[in-house]
C-alpha positions in Angstrom: 20.8 8.8 -15.8 21.8 6.8 -12.7 21.4 8.7 -9.4 23.6 7.2 -6.6 24.5 3.7 -5.9 23.4 1.2 -3.4 27.0 -0.1 -2.9 28.3 2.5 -0.5 26.3 1.4 2.5 25.6 4.3 4.9 27.8 3.5 7.9 26.6 3.3 11.4 23.1 4.8 11.0 21.5 1.5 12.2 17.9 0.5 12.2 17.1 3.3 14.6 18.0 6.2 12.3 14.5 7.5 12.3 13.1 10.9 11.8 14.0 12.0 15.3 17.6 11.9 14.4 17.5 15.0 12.3 16.4 18.6 12.9 13.8 20.3 10.8 16.0 20.9 7.7 13.6 22.2 5.1 14.3 21.4 1.4 11.2 23.2 0.2 10.3 26.8 -0.1 8.6 27.7 3.1 7.1 31.1 2.1 3.4 31.4 2.4 1.5 30.3 -0.7 4.4 28.5 -2.3 4.8 25.5 0.0 4.8 22.2 -2.0 1.7 20.1 -2.3 2.0 16.3 -1.8 0.0 13.5 -3.3 0.7 9.8 -2.6 -1.1 7.3 -4.9 -0.8 3.8 -3.4 -2.0 1.0 -5.7 -3.2 -2.3 -4.4 -1.5 -5.7 -5.3 0.5 -4.1 -8.2 3.7 -5.9 -9.0 7.1 -4.6 -10.0 6.6 -5.9 -13.6 2.9 -4.9 -14.0 3.5 -1.5 -15.6 5.3 -0.6 -18.8 8.1 1.5 -17.4 9.1 -1.4 -15.3 9.0 -3.9 -18.1 5.4 -4.9 -18.2 4.2 -6.2 -21.6 0.6 -7.1 -21.1 -1.1 -3.8 -20.5 -0.4 -0.3 -21.8 0.1 2.1 -18.9 0.7 5.5 -20.5 -0.2 7.6 -17.4 2.1 5.8 -15.0 4.8 5.6 -17.6 4.4 9.4 -18.1 5.0 10.0 -14.5 8.2 7.9 -14.8 9.4 9.7 -17.9 9.0 13.1 -16.2 10.3 12.0 -12.8 12.4 9.5 -11.0 11.8 5.8 -11.3 13.2 3.8 -8.4 14.5 0.3 -9.0 15.1 -0.7 -5.3 12.0 0.7 -3.6 9.9 -1.2 -1.2 6.8 -1.4 0.9 7.4 -2.8 4.3 5.0 -5.9 4.2 3.7 -8.5 1.9 0.0 -7.7 2.7 -2.0 -4.6 2.7 -3.0 -3.8 6.3 0.5 -3.9 7.8 2.0 -2.1 4.8 -0.6 0.7 5.1 -0.1 0.8 8.8 3.6 1.5 8.3 3.1 4.0 5.6 0.8 6.1 7.9 2.7 5.7 11.2 6.3 5.3 10.2 6.4 2.2 12.4 7.1 -1.4 11.5 3.7 -3.2 11.8 5.3 -6.3 13.4 5.7 -4.1 16.5 1.9 -4.0 16.9 0.1 -7.2 17.8 -2.9 -7.9 15.6 -1.8 -5.7 12.7 -2.3 -8.4 10.0 -5.1 -8.3 7.4 -8.0 -6.7 9.3 -11.3 -8.6 9.5 -14.6 -6.8 8.6 -15.3 -6.0 12.2 -11.8 -4.8 13.2 -11.5 -1.9 15.6 -9.1 0.9 14.7 -5.6 -0.5 14.6 -4.1 3.0 14.9 -5.2 4.6 18.2 -6.6 8.1 18.2 -3.9 10.7 18.5 -1.1 8.5 17.1 1.4 10.7 15.2 1.1 9.9 11.5 2.1 11.2 8.1 -1.2 13.1 8.1 -1.0 14.6 11.6 2.6 15.8 11.1 1.7 17.6 7.9 -1.6 18.9 9.3 0.3 20.4 12.3 2.6 22.1 9.8 -0.4 23.8 8.1 -1.4 21.3 5.4 -4.9 20.3 4.6 -5.1 16.5 4.6 -7.3 14.0 2.9 -7.6 10.3 2.1 -9.7 8.9 -0.7 -9.9 5.1 -1.4 -9.2 1.9 0.5 -8.5 2.1 4.3 -8.5 -1.4 5.8 -7.1 -0.4 9.1 -10.2 -0.9 11.2 -12.7 1.6 12.7 -14.1 2.2 16.1 -12.9 1.6 19.6 -11.5 -1.7 21.0 -12.9 -4.2 21.6 -16.2 -3.4 20.1 -15.1 -2.3 16.7 -17.3 -0.4 14.2 -20.7 1.0 14.9 -21.9 0.9 11.3 -25.1 2.8 12.2 -23.5 5.4 14.3 -20.2 7.3 14.6 -17.3 5.4 13.1 -14.4 6.7 15.3 -11.6 6.5 15.8 -10.5 6.3 12.1 -8.7 8.5 9.6 -9.8 11.8 11.2 -8.4 10.8 14.6 -4.9 10.4 13.2 -4.6 13.7 11.3 -6.9 13.6 8.2 -9.2 16.5 7.7 -11.3 14.7 5.1 -11.9 11.0 4.3 -13.9 9.0 1.8 -12.9 5.4 2.4 -13.6 1.9 1.5 -13.5 0.8 5.1 -12.3 -2.8 4.7 -11.6 -4.3 1.2 -13.9 -4.9 -1.7 -14.0 -8.6 -1.0 -15.2 -8.1 2.6 -18.4 -6.9 4.1 -20.0 -4.4 4.4 -20.0 -3.1 0.8 -20.3 0.5 1.7 -18.3 3.7 1.7 -17.6 5.8 4.8 -17.4 9.6 4.6 -15.6 11.0 7.6 -17.5 9.3 10.6 -20.6 7.9 8.9 -21.6 5.3 6.3 -22.5 7.3 3.2 -26.1 7.3 2.2 -27.2 5.0 5.0 -30.9 5.2 5.7 -31.6 5.0 9.5 -34.9 3.1 8.8 -32.8 0.4 7.1 -30.0 -0.3 9.6 -26.8 -2.2 8.6 -26.0 -5.4 10.4 -22.5 -7.0 10.0 -21.3 -10.2 11.5 -19.0 -13.3 11.1 -21.9 -15.8 11.1 -25.0 -16.0 8.9 -27.8 -14.0 10.4 -30.4 -16.6 9.6 -31.2 -19.8 7.7 -31.5 -19.6 4.8 -29.3 -16.6 4.0 -28.2 -15.5 0.5 -24.5 -16.4 0.8 -22.1 -18.2 -1.5 -22.4 -21.5 0.3 -26.1 -21.8 0.0 -26.7 -20.0 -3.3 -23.7 -20.8 -5.6 -25.9 -20.3 -8.6 -26.2 -16.6 -7.8 -22.4 -16.1 -8.2 -20.9 -14.5 -11.4 -17.4 -15.3 -10.1 -16.5 -18.6 -8.5 -14.6 -18.9 -5.2 -12.4 -21.8 -4.0 -13.6 -21.4 -0.5 -12.4 -18.2 1.0 -15.4 -16.0 0.1 -18.5 -17.9 1.2 -20.3 -15.0 2.9 -23.1 -12.8 1.8 -23.5 -12.3 -1.9 -23.5 -8.7 -3.1 -23.5 -7.7 -6.8 -23.1 -11.4 -7.7 -19.9 -11.8 -5.6 -19.5 -13.8 -2.4 -17.7 -11.8 0.3 -15.9 -12.5 3.5 -18.4 -12.0 6.4 -22.1 -11.4 6.4 -24.4 -8.4 6.3 -28.0 -7.4 6.0 -29.7 -4.1 5.5 -28.2 -0.8 4.4 -29.6 -1.1 0.9 -29.3 2.6 0.0 -25.6 2.7 1.1 -24.4 -0.4 -0.9 -21.8 0.3 -3.6 -21.6 -1.2 -7.0 -18.1 -2.6 -7.6 -18.0 -1.2 -11.1 -18.4 2.4 -9.9 -15.7 2.5 -7.2 -12.8 3.7 -9.4 -14.9 6.5 -10.7 -15.7 7.6 -7.2 -12.0 7.8 -6.3 -11.5 9.9 -9.4 -14.5 12.2 -9.0 -13.8 12.7 -5.3 -10.1 13.4 -5.9 -11.0 16.0 -8.5 -13.4 17.7 -6.2 -11.1 17.6 -3.3 -8.2 19.1 -5.3 -10.4 21.9 -6.6 -11.6 22.7 -3.1 -8.1 22.8 -1.7 -6.1 24.2 -4.6 -5.3 27.5 -2.8 -3.7 25.9 0.3 -0.9 23.5 0.8 -2.3 20.0 0.8 -1.5 16.4 1.4 -3.7 13.8 -0.3 -3.4 10.1 0.0 -5.3 8.3 -2.9 -5.5 4.5 -2.5 -7.2 2.9 -5.5 -8.2 -0.8 -5.0 -8.5 -1.8 -8.6 -6.2 -4.9 -8.7 -7.5 -6.4 -5.4 -9.8 -9.4 -5.9 -12.6 -9.4 -6.9 -11.5 -7.5 -10.0 -14.7 -5.9 -11.1 -13.9 -2.8 -13.1 -16.0 -0.1 -14.8 -17.7 -1.3 -17.9 -15.6 0.9 -20.1 -12.5 -1.1 -19.0 -14.0 -4.6 -19.2 -12.3 -6.5 -22.0 -9.8 -3.8 -23.0 -6.9 -6.1 -22.4 -6.0 -9.7 -23.3 -5.2 -10.5 -19.7 -8.8 -10.7 -18.4 -10.1 -8.9 -15.3 -6.6 -8.4 -13.8 -5.3 -6.8 -16.9 -8.4 -4.6 -17.2 -7.8 -3.5 -13.6 -4.3 -2.4 -14.4 -5.8 -0.3 -17.2 -8.4 1.2 -14.9 -5.7 2.0 -12.3 -3.6 3.8 -15.0 -6.7 5.8 -16.0 -7.1 6.8 -12.3 -3.6 8.1 -12.2 -4.0 10.0 -15.4 -7.1 11.7 -14.2 -5.4 12.9 -11.0 -2.5 14.2 -13.0 -4.8 15.9 -15.5 -6.6 17.6 -12.6 -3.4 19.0 -11.3 -2.5 20.3 -14.8 -5.9 21.9 -15.1 -5.4 23.6 -11.8 -1.9 24.7 -12.8 -0.5 22.8 -9.8 1.6 20.2 -11.5 4.9 22.0 -10.9 3.9 22.7 -7.2 2.9 19.1 -6.4 5.1 16.2 -5.5 3.5 12.9 -6.7 4.6 9.6 -5.3 3.2 6.5 -7.0 3.7 3.2 -5.2 2.0 -0.1 -4.2 1.0 -1.6 -0.9 2.5 -5.0 -1.7 3.4 -7.3 -4.6 1.1 -9.2 -7.0 -1.1 -12.2 -6.6 -2.8 -13.8 -9.6 -5.5 -16.1 -8.1 -6.6 -14.7 -4.7 -9.4 -17.3 -4.2 -11.7 -15.9 -6.9 -11.3 -17.7 -10.2 -10.9 -15.0 -12.9 -8.3 -16.8 -15.1 -5.5 -14.3 -14.2 -3.1 -17.2 -14.2 -4.2 -18.5 -17.6 -4.2 -15.1 -19.5 -0.8 -13.7 -18.6 0.8 -14.4 -22.0 4.4 -13.1 -21.7 3.5 -10.6 -19.0 5.3 -11.2 -15.7 3.9 -9.3 -12.8 7.0 -9.9 -10.7 9.6 -8.8 -13.2 12.9 -10.5 -12.3 11.8 -11.2 -8.7 10.5 -14.2 -6.7 7.4 -14.4 -4.7 4.5 -12.0 -4.4 1.7 -11.0 -2.0 1.7 -12.9 1.3 5.5 -13.7 1.6 8.8 -11.8 2.1 10.7 -12.5 -1.1 11.5 -9.5 -3.3 8.4 -9.9 -5.4 6.3 -9.3 -2.2 7.8 -5.9 -1.3 9.9 -4.6 -4.1 7.3 -2.6 -6.1 6.9 0.2 -8.6 7.9 3.6 -7.0 7.9 6.8 -8.9 8.5 10.3 -7.7 7.4 13.2 -10.0 7.5 17.0 -9.6 8.5 18.8 -12.8 11.4 21.3 -12.3 12.1 19.9 -8.9 12.7 16.2 -9.3 15.0 15.3 -12.3 13.9 12.7 -14.8 15.8 9.5 -14.6 16.4 6.3 -12.6 17.6 5.8 -9.1 18.9 2.6 -7.5 18.7 4.0 -4.0 16.9 1.8 -1.4 13.8 3.6 -0.1 10.6 2.4 1.4 7.0 3.6 1.8 7.6 3.6 5.6 10.0 6.5 5.0 7.6 8.9 3.5 6.4 10.3 6.8 9.9 11.3 8.1 11.0 12.4 4.6 8.0 14.7 4.1 8.3 16.1 7.6 12.0 17.0 6.9 11.1 18.5 3.5 8.5 20.9 4.8 10.2 21.6 8.1 7.4 20.0 10.2 8.2 19.2 13.8 7.9 15.5 14.8 6.8 14.5 18.3 9.6 12.7 20.2 9.6 9.0 19.6 7.1 9.2 16.7 7.7 7.8 13.2 10.4 5.7 14.9 11.2 3.3 12.0 10.9 6.0 9.2 14.1 7.3 7.7 14.5 10.7 6.1 15.4 9.8 2.5 14.0 13.0 1.0 17.3 13.9 -0.7 17.1 10.6 -2.6 13.5 11.1 -3.4 14.3 14.5 -4.9 17.2 13.0 -6.9 19.9 15.0 -5.2 23.5 14.3 -6.2 25.2 11.9 -3.8 22.0 11.3 -1.8 21.9 8.1 0.1 18.8 5.9 0.7 18.4 3.3 3.4 21.2 0.9 4.3 18.9 -1.8 5.7 15.2 -2.7 5.8 13.0 -5.3 7.5 10.3 -6.8 5.4 7.4 -8.9 6.9 4.6 -11.1 5.8 1.1 -10.7 7.3 2.4 -11.3 10.8 2.6 -15.1 10.3 6.3 -15.2 11.3 8.3 -14.6 8.2 10.8 -11.8 7.8 13.2 -10.5 5.2 16.2 -8.4 6.3 18.0 -6.6 3.6 21.4 -5.0 4.4 23.2 -3.5 1.5 23.5 -6.1 -1.3 22.5 -9.0 1.0 19.2 -10.3 2.1 18.4 -12.8 5.0 15.0 -14.6 4.8 13.7 -16.0 8.1 10.7 -18.4 8.2 9.6 -19.4 11.7 7.2 -22.0 10.3 8.0 -24.9 8.1 6.4 -23.3 5.1 5.8 -19.9 3.6 2.9 -18.5 1.6 4.2 -18.3 -2.0 1.8 -16.5 -4.3 3.4 -16.7 -7.8 0.1 -18.1 -8.9 -2.1 -18.3 -5.8 -2.1 -18.3 -2.1 -0.7 -21.6 -0.9 2.1 -22.7 1.4 5.4 -24.1 0.1 8.2 -25.5 2.1 10.9 -23.0 3.2 14.1 -23.3 5.2 14.3 -21.6 8.6 17.0 -19.2 7.2 18.2 -18.4 3.7 20.8 -15.9 2.5 20.8 -14.3 -0.9 23.2 -11.9 -2.6 20.7 -9.6 -4.4 23.2 -7.9 -6.7 24.2 -11.2 -8.4 20.9 -13.0 -7.7 18.0 -10.6 -7.7 15.6 -13.5 -8.1 16.7 -15.2 -4.9 17.3 -18.5 -6.6 20.5 -19.5 -4.7 20.7 -19.8 -1.0 24.4 -19.0 -0.2 24.0 -19.2 3.6 26.5 -22.1 4.0 29.2 -20.2 2.1 28.6 -17.1 4.2 27.9 -18.4 7.7 29.6 -15.4 9.5 27.6 -12.8 7.6 24.4 -14.8 8.0 24.9 -15.1 11.8 25.6 -11.4 12.1 22.4 -10.6 10.1 20.4 -13.1 12.2 21.5 -11.2 15.3 20.8 -7.8 13.9 17.3 -8.8 12.7 16.4 -10.3 16.1 17.7 -7.1 17.8 15.4 -5.0 15.7 12.4 -7.3 16.3 13.0 -7.3 20.0 13.6 -3.6 20.4 10.9 -1.7 22.2 7.9 -3.5 20.8 4.7 -1.8 21.6 
């Protein structure tokens, strides 16, 4: 069934229709012991066309498809940015990341990008009585400015300072140093007698890095990962020490699953919010041995299979705990796909007829639809109807939506760009999603502005990163206008034929960008 339509644009709500515009209208049962649980599973670099229920042909994804068959599959759902750090920032804070200087892809030594005490999706739910946890990739910096992380000491601020009770995180990304996990405020398993050093330059000459020891690599790099070699992989940045704390790439997905199982068992009796952020598709794609070679698409295809297993194990845990009907599951992605992200793993050569983008243009690093229109599934048996929705929603909206659903108070001015779309997420009849949305790249100056059926693309440089195959710049006009209903692939720039509309959208986009930047 079709739920709603994008054509009736919600009039006059404007970009500022955030969570503070509504009162605490609760859609969920508020009685003690029956409040709904919430799990958000945010995949990494997963494209709209990468899973079966969205038309993917290269890899079987039975667990993700099962969520869709039992729940609501959104066809016009977005993340807010074409790269991970700004997208995750917006998910947590309900604020467009372009409002915050320095919120692009975080380097290994980045201090916390979200200051301690910032209202977030976690803090709002925690204040409403929820136990909150995050398991998986973080990549939003740790420690105070300007020093950044103290890898051998207390790593704060971080997740716990913005509302999470528990955290087991990959602090940066799997292609960056240090290759360790952080539990709450400490590097897990770190031996004080073997301190961890992290830097942006080689600590000595010679040093075992990809530039000086190319023969030690099991995956070649085109030049972006020339730092310290760990587990046969060159990384971004340099480190020494911390031997007992170093992870093995193949085991990371298993850790996310085992930790999620344990966390859910430990918190089954109380209302909870759990954010699970598997990293499987992010380069380098080094999956558990049981998934190596299970697809014909090479490491990237195997990573999709591993991600699907991760989802399935979390769902199975909820079923075993008899929580599946009391738990809202949202499955989404932090940004669109990239095939060759510096490491040469033949992802571009082994696609076959599989198209990670589906019908859309672009991918990770830019602002075309392939960059930010991603899989988005909401499942809660007996609460969310099974079907398909064409309402426009975004991961930035989850904070305001969940707050409204459970009747959680929101501090004045917080979650400012998040819109309460909970009725649409629940598949309510006549529910409306967003009327407009700003999309950004990594903070390099490109924006997409969707308003109803139309999308304005603005490129402040002469070129835009276009990652259909790999990260490289291609020429782009300053402005382009697309009619998404008739041209979802953004193939025809109709700006000249629609100058008045384009000029109006230019002004609206600039007004949003300029308004009260932090």
